[in-house]
Residue, then its C-alpha position, 0 to 999 in steps of 0.5 A: m858839550s862836545l859833538e859825537i858822530t857815529t857812522v853806520s853803512d848798510d845796503a840801504g845807504r849810510r847813517l850818521s848819528v849825531a849827538g851833542e849841540v851843533d853850533v859854530s864851534c863844531a859845525d866843521e866837524l859835522r861838515a867833515a864827517i858828511d864830506a867823508q861819506i860823500a867822498e866814498g861815493v853816495t848812492g841812495e840815502l845819506v841819513v843824518d840822525l839828529a835824535e840826540v841833538p838838542y840844539i842847532d844854530s844857523t851854522g849847523i843848518g847851513v852845513l846840512v843844507g850845503a851837504a844836501h846839495r853836494v849829496s844830490e850832485a853826487g847822485g844821492t839824497l840827504v835825509v835828516a832823521r828824527p830831529q828833536r822838537n825844538v830843532a825841527r821847529v827851527l828847521g821849519l822856521l827857516g823853511v829848509q824842510a824840503d832841502l833836508n828831506i826831514c823824516e820823523a821816524 
């Protein structure tokens, strides 16, 4: 399954909606999309919506954690929104919820 990333910007910040499996084969694509948003300047929240992501591996999680730190350094906050149950479970097992500011809604 290929990865699809859609970006929407508004007054509250930016939202990247991700669809597909995030694994070693496409993690660079997610990193590039997030980095492009950081390069444009981040104020407020950068939301990565994972509602359409059924699977994420350690490489994808590493991309998100690294991005959270880069967004923070740029003056913003990375929020991972609406992870599916199995993705949320993996994030919980790895203990990265605080880094990723997980939001269920």
